[in-house]
C-alpha positions in Angstrom: -41.1 -74.8 -136.7 -42.8 -74.6 -133.4 -41.6 -78.1 -132.6 -38.0 -77.1 -133.3 -38.2 -74.0 -131.1 -39.8 -76.0 -128.3 -36.9 -78.5 -128.5 -34.4 -75.6 -128.3 -36.0 -74.2 -125.3 -36.1 -77.7 -123.7 -32.4 -78.2 -124.2 -31.7 -74.7 -123.0 -33.7 -75.4 -119.8 -31.8 -78.7 -119.3 -28.5 -76.8 -119.6 -29.5 -74.2 -117.0 -30.6 -77.0 -114.6 -27.2 -78.7 -115.1 -25.4 -75.4 -114.4 -27.5 -74.9 -111.2 -26.7 -78.4 -110.0 -23.0 -77.9 -110.7 -23.0 -74.6 -108.8 -24.6 -76.2 -105.8 -22.1 -79.0 -105.8 -19.2 -76.5 -105.9 -20.7 -74.7 -103.0 -20.6 -77.8 -101.0 -17.0 -78.4 -101.9 -15.9 -74.9 -100.8 -16.9 -75.4 -97.2 -13.7 -76.3 -95.3 -12.9 -77.3 -91.8 -11.7 -74.5 -89.6 -8.4 -75.2 -87.9 -8.8 -75.1 -84.1 -12.5 -74.5 -84.3 -14.2 -73.2 -81.1 -15.4 -75.9 -78.7 -17.8 -73.5 -76.8 -18.7 -69.8 -76.7 -20.3 -67.4 -74.3 -21.2 -63.7 -74.1 -20.8 -61.5 -71.0 -22.1 -57.9 -70.6 -21.5 -55.3 -67.9 -22.5 -51.6 -68.2 -21.5 -50.8 -71.8 -18.9 -53.6 -72.1 -19.5 -56.7 -74.2 -17.2 -59.7 -74.1 -17.5 -62.5 -76.7 -15.6 -65.6 -75.5 -14.6 -68.7 -77.6 -13.0 -71.7 -75.9 -10.5 -73.6 -78.1 -8.0 -76.4 -77.6 -4.8 -74.7 -76.4 -2.3 -74.2 -73.5 -4.7 -72.9 -70.8 -4.2 -69.2 -71.5 -6.4 -66.3 -72.4 -6.1 -63.9 -75.3 -7.9 -60.6 -75.1 -8.4 -58.8 -78.4 -5.4 -60.7 -79.7 -3.1 -59.5 -76.9 -1.7 -61.4 -73.9 -4.0 -61.4 -70.8 -1.6 -59.6 -68.5 -0.7 -57.1 -71.2 -4.4 -56.1 -71.6 -5.5 -56.0 -68.0 -2.7 -54.1 -66.3 -4.7 -53.0 -63.3 -4.5 -55.8 -60.6 -8.1 -55.7 -59.5 -9.4 -56.0 -63.1 -6.8 -58.7 -63.8 -7.9 -60.8 -60.9 -11.6 -60.4 -61.6 -11.3 -61.4 -65.3 -9.1 -64.3 -64.5 -11.2 -65.7 -61.6 -13.8 -67.7 -63.5 -11.2 -69.2 -66.0 -8.6 -70.3 -63.5 -11.0 -71.7 -60.9 -11.5 -75.1 -62.7 -9.0 -77.8 -63.8 -11.0 -78.3 -67.0 -9.4 -75.1 -68.4 -5.8 -76.5 -68.4 -6.0 -77.6 -72.0 -8.1 -74.8 -73.2 -7.4 -71.4 -74.9 -9.9 -68.7 -74.2 -10.1 -66.3 -77.1 -11.9 -63.1 -76.0 -13.1 -60.2 -78.0 -14.1 -57.3 -75.7 -15.2 -53.8 -76.5 -16.9 -50.8 -74.9 -16.9 -49.6 -71.3 -13.9 -49.2 -69.0 -11.4 -51.7 -67.8 -13.5 -52.7 -64.7 -16.7 -53.3 -66.8 -14.6 -55.2 -69.4 -13.2 -57.4 -66.7 -16.7 -58.2 -65.3 -17.9 -58.9 -68.8 -15.0 -61.3 -69.5 -15.7 -63.1 -66.2 -19.3 -63.7 -67.1 -18.5 -64.6 -70.7 -15.9 -67.2 -69.7 -18.4 -68.7 -67.1 -21.1 -69.0 -69.7 -18.7 -70.6 -72.1 -17.5 -73.1 -69.5 -21.2 -73.9 -68.8 -21.7 -74.6 -72.4 -18.7 -76.9 -72.4 -19.7 -78.8 -69.2 -23.1 -78.5 -67.7 -22.0 -80.2 -64.4 -20.1 -77.0 -63.5 -23.3 -75.0 -63.0 -23.5 -75.5 -59.1 -19.9 -74.5 -58.7 -20.1 -71.5 -61.0 -23.3 -70.4 -59.2 -21.8 -70.9 -55.8 -18.9 -68.6 -56.6 -21.2 -66.0 -58.2 -19.8 -66.3 -61.7 -23.2 -66.7 -63.4 -24.7 -63.7 -61.5 -25.4 -60.8 -63.9 -24.7 -57.3 -62.6 -27.4 -55.4 -64.5 -26.6 -52.0 -63.1 -26.0 -49.3 -65.7 -25.5 -45.6 -65.9 -28.4 -43.6 -64.6 -29.9 -41.2 -67.1 -29.6 -37.4 -66.8 -32.9 -35.8 -65.7 -34.4 -32.6 -67.3 -33.8 -29.5 -65.2 -30.8 -31.0 -63.5 -27.1 -31.0 -64.2 -26.7 -34.7 -64.2 -28.5 -37.9 -63.0 -28.6 -36.8 -59.4 -26.6 -33.5 -59.3 -28.7 -30.3 -59.3 -27.8 -26.8 -60.5 -26.4 -24.6 -57.7 -29.2 -22.8 -55.9 -29.2 -19.0 -55.9 -31.4 -17.2 -53.4 -31.7 -13.9 -55.3 
């Protein structure tokens, strides 16, 4: 009787092993190729803004949070700053820059996009480093908001002094 129960457990174990092998083979089958997968990526930060940039094959345009570039950055100074690192090089003519940016204001977001695009271009082609560095696209502006101090109204502002 123990031999029969041992044989049953052996067949049960064999079946579970077969199921495990089948499940791993189905996992391999479910992985699929992404259409228009990113060629390179980069992250840019400025103040509280974070821009994640993916470079894909495309028409040489930028999409910011799913919107057209000129529609997102309506202020001219922010528009020019964010566009500067992308349009400086001919390599970007056949590339779509898909950007996800959040946090901060429009100026900080534009600076974050500029740095993110520069880092993504660097990942795409390492020979661009001297040119990117020369134009200041790889320089990180690490300035942030200064904290409020205790006993003061703000970071630098003091409460109004009263003599009596």
